[in-house]
A tleap script that builds the chain and sets N, CA, C and O, in Angstrom:
source leaprc.protein.ff14SB
mol = sequence {
  NMET LEU GLU THR ILE VAL ILE VAL LEU LEU
  VAL LEU TRP ALA LEU GLY LEU VAL SER SER
  TYR THR MET GLY GLY LEU ILE HIE LEU LEU
  LEU VAL VAL ALA ILE VAL VAL ILE LEU ILE
  ARG VAL ILE GLN GLY ARG ARG CLEU
}
set mol.1.N position { 6.493 8.925 -9.058 }
set mol.1.CA position { 5.850 7.714 -9.528 }
set mol.1.C position { 5.629 6.739 -8.373 }
set mol.1.O position { 4.596 6.073 -8.300 }
set mol.2.N position { 6.598 6.664 -7.482 }
set mol.2.CA position { 6.472 5.762 -6.344 }
set mol.2.C position { 5.314 6.178 -5.440 }
set mol.2.O position { 4.603 5.337 -4.889 }
set mol.3.N position { 5.141 7.489 -5.300 }
set mol.3.CA position { 4.032 7.986 -4.490 }
set mol.3.C position { 2.694 7.579 -5.094 }
set mol.3.O position { 1.762 7.242 -4.364 }
set mol.4.N position { 2.592 7.607 -6.403 }
set mol.4.CA position { 1.365 7.200 -7.081 }
set mol.4.C position { 1.067 5.733 -6.830 }
set mol.4.O position { -0.082 5.356 -6.600 }
set mol.5.N position { 2.099 4.908 -6.875 }
set mol.5.CA position { 1.913 3.479 -6.620 }
set mol.5.C position { 1.421 3.261 -5.197 }
set mol.5.O position { 0.534 2.440 -4.964 }
set mol.6.N position { 1.991 3.993 -4.246 }
set mol.6.CA position { 1.574 3.860 -2.854 }
set mol.6.C position { 0.111 4.261 -2.692 }
set mol.6.O position { -0.646 3.586 -1.995 }
set mol.7.N position { -0.283 5.344 -3.326 }
set mol.7.CA position { -1.673 5.800 -3.232 }
set mol.7.C position { -2.617 4.767 -3.833 }
set mol.7.O position { -3.663 4.470 -3.256 }
set mol.8.N position { -2.252 4.219 -4.992 }
set mol.8.CA position { -3.085 3.202 -5.628 }
set mol.8.C position { -3.208 1.976 -4.731 }
set mol.8.O position { -4.293 1.410 -4.601 }
set mol.9.N position { -2.106 1.562 -4.113 }
set mol.9.CA position { -2.150 0.403 -3.220 }
set mol.9.C position { -3.042 0.663 -2.011 }
set mol.9.O position { -3.778 -0.222 -1.574 }
set mol.10.N position { -2.976 1.866 -1.480 }
set mol.10.CA position { -3.829 2.188 -0.335 }
set mol.10.C position { -5.306 2.207 -0.720 }
set mol.10.O position { -6.154 1.768 0.056 }
set mol.11.N position { -5.615 2.710 -1.906 }
set mol.11.CA position { -7.002 2.705 -2.379 }
set mol.11.C position { -7.483 1.265 -2.572 }
set mol.11.O position { -8.602 0.922 -2.190 }
set mol.12.N position { -6.638 0.433 -3.161 }
set mol.12.CA position { -7.007 -0.966 -3.347 }
set mol.12.C position { -7.202 -1.665 -2.007 }
set mol.12.O position { -8.083 -2.514 -1.871 }
set mol.13.N position { -6.384 -1.314 -1.019 }
set mol.13.CA position { -6.532 -1.905 0.306 }
set mol.13.C position { -7.867 -1.496 0.925 }
set mol.13.O position { -8.553 -2.317 1.535 }
set mol.14.N position { -8.231 -0.222 0.765 }
set mol.14.CA position { -9.507 0.252 1.299 }
set mol.14.C position { -10.668 -0.486 0.631 }
set mol.14.O position { -11.642 -0.842 1.295 }
set mol.15.N position { -10.568 -0.713 -0.668 }
set mol.15.CA position { -11.592 -1.493 -1.357 }
set mol.15.C position { -11.604 -2.927 -0.849 }
set mol.15.O position { -12.663 -3.550 -0.771 }
set mol.16.N position { -10.454 -3.447 -0.507 }
set mol.16.CA position { -10.359 -4.799 0.026 }
set mol.16.C position { -11.050 -4.930 1.372 }
set mol.16.O position { -11.601 -5.984 1.690 }
set mol.17.N position { -11.023 -3.865 2.162 }
set mol.17.CA position { -11.734 -3.901 3.435 }
set mol.17.C position { -13.238 -3.992 3.216 }
set mol.17.O position { -13.950 -4.645 3.978 }
set mol.18.N position { -13.712 -3.326 2.164 }
set mol.18.CA position { -15.147 -3.360 1.863 }
set mol.18.C position { -15.537 -4.726 1.319 }
set mol.18.O position { -16.566 -5.279 1.707 }
set mol.19.N position { -14.722 -5.272 0.422 }
set mol.19.CA position { -15.024 -6.565 -0.181 }
set mol.19.C position { -13.981 -7.596 0.243 }
set mol.19.O position { -13.264 -8.154 -0.588 }
set mol.20.N position { -13.910 -7.836 1.535 }
set mol.20.CA position { -12.846 -8.682 2.070 }
set mol.20.C position { -13.031 -10.145 1.694 }
set mol.20.O position { -12.105 -10.938 1.866 }
set mol.21.N position { -14.186 -10.523 1.192 }
set mol.21.CA position { -14.413 -11.926 0.860 }
set mol.21.C position { -13.739 -12.329 -0.444 }
set mol.21.O position { -13.450 -13.509 -0.646 }
set mol.22.N position { -13.484 -11.372 -1.335 }
set mol.22.CA position { -12.962 -11.734 -2.648 }
set mol.22.C position { -11.446 -11.727 -2.693 }
set mol.22.O position { -10.828 -12.768 -2.920 }
set mol.23.N position { -10.835 -10.560 -2.476 }
set mol.23.CA position { -9.382 -10.441 -2.642 }
set mol.23.C position { -8.734 -9.883 -1.387 }
set mol.23.O position { -7.718 -9.195 -1.474 }
set mol.24.N position { -9.297 -10.163 -0.233 }
set mol.24.CA position { -8.814 -9.570 1.016 }
set mol.24.C position { -7.357 -9.854 1.289 }
set mol.24.O position { -6.617 -8.946 1.667 }
set mol.25.N position { -6.916 -11.103 1.107 }
set mol.25.CA position { -5.531 -11.459 1.392 }
set mol.25.C position { -4.557 -10.723 0.504 }
set mol.25.O position { -3.528 -10.239 0.976 }
set mol.26.N position { -4.867 -10.632 -0.781 }
set mol.26.CA position { -3.989 -9.946 -1.723 }
set mol.26.C position { -3.903 -8.460 -1.409 }
set mol.26.O position { -2.821 -7.876 -1.462 }
set mol.27.N position { -5.019 -7.852 -1.085 }
set mol.27.CA position { -5.032 -6.420 -0.802 }
set mol.27.C position { -4.218 -6.120 0.454 }
set mol.27.O position { -3.493 -5.126 0.498 }
set mol.28.N position { -4.331 -6.964 1.469 }
set mol.28.CA position { -3.564 -6.722 2.685 }
set mol.28.C position { -2.073 -6.925 2.432 }
set mol.28.O position { -1.240 -6.249 3.037 }
set mol.29.N position { -1.741 -7.842 1.552 }
set mol.29.CA position { -0.346 -8.025 1.174 }
set mol.29.C position { 0.178 -6.777 0.466 }
set mol.29.O position { 1.305 -6.347 0.714 }
set mol.30.N position { -0.630 -6.201 -0.407 }
set mol.30.CA position { -0.237 -4.973 -1.098 }
set mol.30.C position { -0.069 -3.821 -0.110 }
set mol.30.O position { 0.810 -2.977 -0.286 }
set mol.31.N position { -0.907 -3.780 0.931 }
set mol.31.CA position { -0.769 -2.739 1.954 }
set mol.31.C position { 0.576 -2.863 2.654 }
set mol.31.O position { 1.253 -1.861 2.885 }
set mol.32.N position { 0.966 -4.088 2.992 }
set mol.32.CA position { 2.257 -4.306 3.641 }
set mol.32.C position { 3.386 -3.826 2.733 }
set mol.32.O position { 4.342 -3.209 3.202 }
set mol.33.N position { 3.276 -4.109 1.433 }
set mol.33.CA position { 4.294 -3.655 0.482 }
set mol.33.C position { 4.350 -2.127 0.465 }
set mol.33.O position { 5.438 -1.550 0.438 }
set mol.34.N position { 3.198 -1.471 0.479 }
set mol.34.CA position { 3.160 -0.004 0.464 }
set mol.34.C position { 3.817 0.566 1.718 }
set mol.34.O position { 4.551 1.551 1.637 }
set mol.35.N position { 3.565 -0.037 2.867 }
set mol.35.CA position { 4.150 0.449 4.112 }
set mol.35.C position { 5.669 0.264 4.096 }
set mol.35.O position { 6.407 1.140 4.546 }
set mol.36.N position { 6.131 -0.872 3.579 }
set mol.36.CA position { 7.567 -1.115 3.484 }
set mol.36.C position { 8.223 -0.087 2.575 }
set mol.36.O position { 9.304 0.412 2.885 }
set mol.37.N position { 7.586 0.233 1.463 }
set mol.37.CA position { 8.143 1.228 0.533 }
set mol.37.C position { 8.242 2.589 1.214 }
set mol.37.O position { 9.244 3.288 1.061 }
set mol.38.N position { 7.221 2.966 1.955 }
set mol.38.CA position { 7.253 4.248 2.667 }
set mol.38.C position { 8.367 4.257 3.700 }
set mol.38.O position { 9.097 5.240 3.820 }
set mol.39.N position { 8.502 3.162 4.450 }
set mol.39.CA position { 9.560 3.095 5.456 }
set mol.39.C position { 10.943 3.187 4.821 }
set mol.39.O position { 11.826 3.859 5.356 }
set mol.40.N position { 11.138 2.531 3.703 }
set mol.40.CA position { 12.437 2.603 3.019 }
set mol.40.C position { 12.738 4.035 2.592 }
set mol.40.O position { 13.870 4.502 2.723 }
set mol.41.N position { 11.724 4.731 2.081 }
set mol.41.CA position { 11.931 6.128 1.668 }
set mol.41.C position { 12.278 7.004 2.858 }
set mol.41.O position { 13.137 7.879 2.752 }
set mol.42.N position { 11.615 6.779 4.003 }
set mol.42.CA position { 11.890 7.583 5.196 }
set mol.42.C position { 13.303 7.299 5.702 }
set mol.42.O position { 14.026 8.221 6.080 }
set mol.43.N position { 13.696 6.028 5.708 }
set mol.43.CA position { 15.037 5.669 6.166 }
set mol.43.C position { 16.097 6.281 5.254 }
set mol.43.O position { 17.148 6.710 5.730 }
set mol.44.N position { 15.833 6.324 3.957 }
set mol.44.CA position { 16.783 6.889 3.015 }
set mol.44.C position { 16.808 8.406 3.081 }
set mol.44.O position { 17.690 9.029 2.490 }
set mol.45.N position { 15.859 9.018 3.787 }
set mol.45.CA position { 15.844 10.463 3.977 }
set mol.45.C position { 15.112 11.210 2.876 }
set mol.45.O position { 15.272 12.423 2.738 }
set mol.46.N position { 14.318 10.508 2.101 }
set mol.46.CA position { 13.570 11.179 1.030 }
set mol.46.C position { 12.252 11.703 1.573 }
set mol.46.O position { 11.761 11.261 2.612 }
set mol.47.N position { 11.696 12.654 0.841 }
set mol.47.CA position { 10.384 13.209 1.184 }
set mol.47.C position { 9.297 12.214 0.862 }
set mol.47.O position { 9.401 11.464 -0.108 }
set mol.48.N position { 8.242 12.203 1.678 }
set mol.48.CA position { 7.062 11.412 1.336 }
set mol.48.C position { 6.297 12.180 0.295 }
set mol.48.O position { 5.251 11.723 -0.164 }
savepdb mol mol.pdb
quit
């Protein structure tokens, strides 16, 4: 489930790059959250 959330956040971030005038700040914030989640999983030794 966590992997699905990360994928959705990355897709939303990519859409944010295309339409950066509307929700760019929020999308980039979500990208940071996705990266932090991935790093936590790697540190804990779980599979991506």
